[in-house]
C-alpha positions in Angstrom: 131.7 49.3 95.7 134.7 51.5 95.6 132.5 54.5 95.3 130.6 53.5 98.4 133.8 53.2 100.4 135.0 56.5 99.1 131.7 58.2 100.1 131.8 56.4 103.5 135.4 57.6 104.1 134.5 61.1 103.1 131.6 61.2 105.6 133.7 59.8 108.4 136.4 62.5 107.6 133.8 65.2 107.6 132.4 64.2 111.0 135.9 63.7 112.4 136.8 67.2 111.3 133.6 68.7 112.7 134.0 67.0 116.1 137.7 68.2 116.3 136.7 71.8 115.5 133.9 71.7 118.1 136.4 70.3 120.7 138.9 73.0 119.9 136.2 75.7 120.3 135.2 74.1 123.6 138.8 74.1 124.9 139.3 77.7 124.0 136.0 78.7 125.6 134.5 80.1 122.4 130.9 79.1 123.1 128.9 82.2 124.0 126.3 80.6 126.2 124.8 77.4 127.4 122.1 77.5 124.7 124.7 77.4 122.0 126.2 74.4 123.7 122.9 72.6 123.7 122.2 73.3 120.1 125.6 71.9 119.1 125.1 68.9 121.3 121.8 68.2 119.5 123.6 68.4 116.2 126.2 65.9 117.4 123.3 63.6 118.5 121.9 63.8 115.0 125.4 62.9 113.6 125.7 60.0 116.0 122.3 58.7 115.0 123.4 58.7 111.4 126.6 56.8 112.2 125.2 54.3 114.7 124.1 51.7 112.2 127.8 51.3 111.1 129.3 51.0 114.6 129.3 47.2 114.7 131.0 46.8 111.4 133.6 49.5 111.5 136.1 50.3 114.3 136.7 53.9 113.0 133.0 54.6 113.2 132.9 53.1 116.7 135.7 55.4 117.8 134.1 58.4 116.2 130.7 57.7 117.9 132.5 57.4 121.3 134.3 60.7 120.7 131.0 62.3 119.8 129.4 61.0 123.0 132.3 62.3 125.0 132.2 65.7 123.3 128.4 65.9 124.0 129.0 65.2 127.6 131.7 67.9 127.8 129.5 70.4 126.0 126.6 69.8 128.4 128.8 70.0 131.5 127.5 72.8 133.6 130.7 72.9 135.6 132.6 74.7 132.8 129.9 77.3 132.4 129.8 78.0 136.1 133.6 78.3 136.5 133.8 80.6 133.5 131.0 82.8 134.9 132.7 82.9 138.3 136.0 83.8 136.7 134.5 86.7 134.8 132.8 88.0 138.0 136.2 88.0 139.8 137.6 90.1 137.0 135.2 93.0 137.7 137.2 95.6 139.7 134.1 96.9 141.6 133.3 93.5 142.9 136.9 92.8 143.9 137.0 96.2 145.7 133.8 95.5 147.5 134.9 92.1 148.6 138.2 93.4 149.8 136.5 96.2 151.8 134.1 93.7 153.3 136.9 91.4 154.3 138.8 94.3 156.0 141.7 94.3 153.6 142.8 97.6 152.1 142.5 98.0 148.3 145.7 98.3 146.3 
């Protein structure tokens, strides 16, 4: 019985660390494209499916599953992808210059 609890705690720690690492990557904007976000989201779904039978009996698992669902939602948020693409477009000097010329402002 003690071995089962030890394995269970190890599994929970593993998924907690993985979810934390994914969340940090998301906050730093280290996902290259939306396809990568979808793949990671599918892996989180697989992890949640493995953990879901234990949700009723363990509060830590319940919290981990909630965090995973929230992380999935954040990963699949298109808003972040659009804002990062828009920001990278504004950083292009040619586009900035063209917009300034079109608006009638002189370029610096």
